[in-house]
N, C-alpha and C positions, 0 to 999 in steps of 0.2 A: 533329492532336490536337484533340478536340472540347471546347474549354474552355467552350463555352456550356452544357454539361450542367448541369442543376440538381441532380441527385443523383449524387454521387461516393462510391464505396465505401459506399453505403447511407446517406450523410449528405446531408440536404437543405441545400444550400449557400445557398439563399435564406432560410433561417431560422436561420443561424448567429448566436449572440448577440454583443453588443458588451459588453465589460467596461470599466468606467471605470478610470482610472489608479489611483485610490485603492483600488478593489477588487482590482486586480492586486497592489498592494503588500501588502494584507492576506493575499491568497492565497499570495504568495511567502513571507511570514513564517510562515504555517501549514505550508507545504510544508517549510520548513527544520526544523520541529519534527516532521516525519514524518507529517503529516496527509494520508492518502491521498485522502480525499474532496475536499480542497482541490486536490490535484494533478490529479484527474480534471476538476474544474471549470475549472482553469486551462488544461489541455490543450484541452478543448472550446472554451473562450473564446478560444483563439488559433488556431483552425483557419482563420479568415479570413486570418491572416498566411501560413499555408501555401498557401492558395488563391491569394493575390496573387503569391506567389513562383513557383508553377508556371506562371503566365501568362507569365513571362519565357522559358519554354521552349516557346512556342507553335509554333515551327518544327520541333520534335521529332516524330518519327513514333511515339513511345512512347504507350502507353495512358495516358490522364489519370488513371485510377484507380490505376495502378501508381505514377506520379509523386507522386500525392497521398499514398499510403501511405509512400513513401520520404521525402517531406517531413515527414510526421508522426514518423518515426523521428528525423529531425534535430531536430524540435521537442522531442521527449522528451529527447534527449541534452542539448539546451540547458537545459531545465528542471532536469535532474538535476545539471548542472555549474555552474549559475548561482550566482554569489557575491554576495549582497546587500551585503556590506561594500564592494564596489567602486563602488557607487552609479552603475552604468551602466544606461541604459534597457534593459529586457529585449529589446525588438525589435532594438536595435542589436547586442546580443550574439547573438541567435538567428538573424538573417538569414544571416550568412555560414555558420553551421553547417548550416542547412537547404539552402542553395545547394550547399554542399560535398557533402552526402549525395546530392543529386540528380545533380550532375556526376559523382561517382564511380560512381553507378549507370549513367549513360549511357555512361561510359567503359568500364566493365567488361561492359556488356551487349552481347555479341557476336552474331553471326548465329545462334548456337544458341538456339532458342526454348525456354524453360522453361514447362511447363504452368501454367495459372493456379492450379490446386489446390496445386501444389508451392510456388509463390510465396507463396500465402496462408499455408501452414504455416510457411514461412521467416520471414515478417513477424511472425507470432504468436510464433515462437520468439525473434526478436530483441527484441521488446517485452518478453516474459517475462524474458529474460536481463537486460535493463537494469533491470527492476523488482526482480528478485532480487538483483542486484549492489548496488542501492541499499539494500535491506533487510538483506542479510547482510554487506555490506562485503567481499565476496570474489567470485571467479569461481564461478558456480554450476555444478554438474555437469549433464551432459545428462539424467540421471535426474530431477533436480530440475525442470529446464525441462519435461520430459515430464509430470511430475506436475502442474505448474502449468497446462498447457494441455490436458491429457488426450489426448495423442497419443503413440504409440509412439516410444521413443528412436531406433530405427533409421530411422524415417521422418523424424524431425527432422534427423538427421545427413545423410541423403540430400538433403533439401530445401535445407539450408544449403550443402552442397557444390554444388548445382545453381546457386544464385544467387551464389556467391562472396561471402559476407557481408563488407561493407566494414569497414575498421578506423576507429575513431574518430579524428578529427583532434585530439582532446584526450588521446590516448594518450601517457603520459610517455616521453621518449626517454632522458634522463639528467639528473643534477643537477650544478650547478657553483656553488660558493659559496653553497649553501643555496637557490638558485633552481631550480625545476623547469622544464625545457625540454620543450616538447611537439612533436608532429608538425606541428601548425599553424604553429609558429614557423619551420619549415624548408620550408614550402610557399609558392611564389610563385604568385599568382593574378591574372593580368592581366585576366581578365574581370570579377572583382570590382572592379578598379580602374576599369574603364569604367563600371560601374554606380554607382560613387561612393556605396556604402552608408555609408561611414564619415563622410560629410559631416555627418551628424546630430550627431556629437560633436566634429568637428574644423573648426569655423568659423574663418575667417581671423582674426577679431578675437581669438579665444581663443589662436590660435597665436602671435600677436604678443606675447603676455604671457610666452612661454617664453624661456629662455636659448637662445643660438644653437645649441648642440649638440643640445639636446632638440628644438628646432624642426626641425632637420635630420633627426633620427631619425624624428619623426612624419611629415614630408614623404616620406621615402624608404619608410617602412613602409606608410603608408596611402594615399598619393597616387601613388606609383610602384610599388607592389606588390612591394617587395623583402622578402626574409626577414630575420629577425634576424641570421642567419649572414652574409648578403650585406652588411648594414649594418655589422656588426662589422668585416668585412674592409676595407670601404671607408674607414671613419674610424679604423681602427687600435686598436680596443679589443676586449675579450672579448664573447662573446655574452651572458654573464650580466650584464655591465655595460650592454649595450644593453637587456636586459630590464628592469633596475632603472630606467634613465633613462626608458624608455618608460612604465613604470607611474607614475613621478613626474610626467611630462609630462601624461599623461591625467588624473591627479588634479588637477593645476593647472588644466587646461582645464575639468574638471567643476565645480570650485569657481567659476571665472569665469562659466560659463554659468548657474550657480544664482543668482548675484547679480542 
């Protein structure tokens, strides 16, 4: 995979902008209000993050342009699902989502090669679907996606079937006790554990401030790569309780790291 390419998917990677943390915060607040211009600026301002992540897949035989586009889909999903009230650094939230999209693509991409034109249509359709879902707060019809990107509905269906569009890791599974449990909570990811992306928010000093059970949950979830379901079974409580304790622990750690 030629990661030394300067131009990827028509984007000059040598000229990608850098956005200050203060500006990122401003844009995120505007995005939460529905400002589409802020959303576009934020996406473009975070393409460096996508570029840095696809470098981790340097041993892959996949086309770098394809991986970059898949990474951008993960970035867009992270932006659309990001919750400002959690006060988590955006990159900490986005990295696992982008990695997940790329890994799923590599897993599902079998020996049957799909033409570049079909993949391009599928990527456009996925992007349009995410945008329309954000705007309409519902699943858009194929006809709406077709109108959004100016491509026949039949061609969109054919292209999406060809690439086997991935399911979002933030797809709700069920609710228990008022807490929504997502696909992400039931996926164990040992590779992410090796890359230690969670260390940005889980420093040892912050963990020492946690009660023993919460510290145990954070250690199992983010350092041992276990799912909430696995943690719940091991310590003998419900998955919903694990979810609540995990959120409380991360909030405590964030407050400690801010001081």
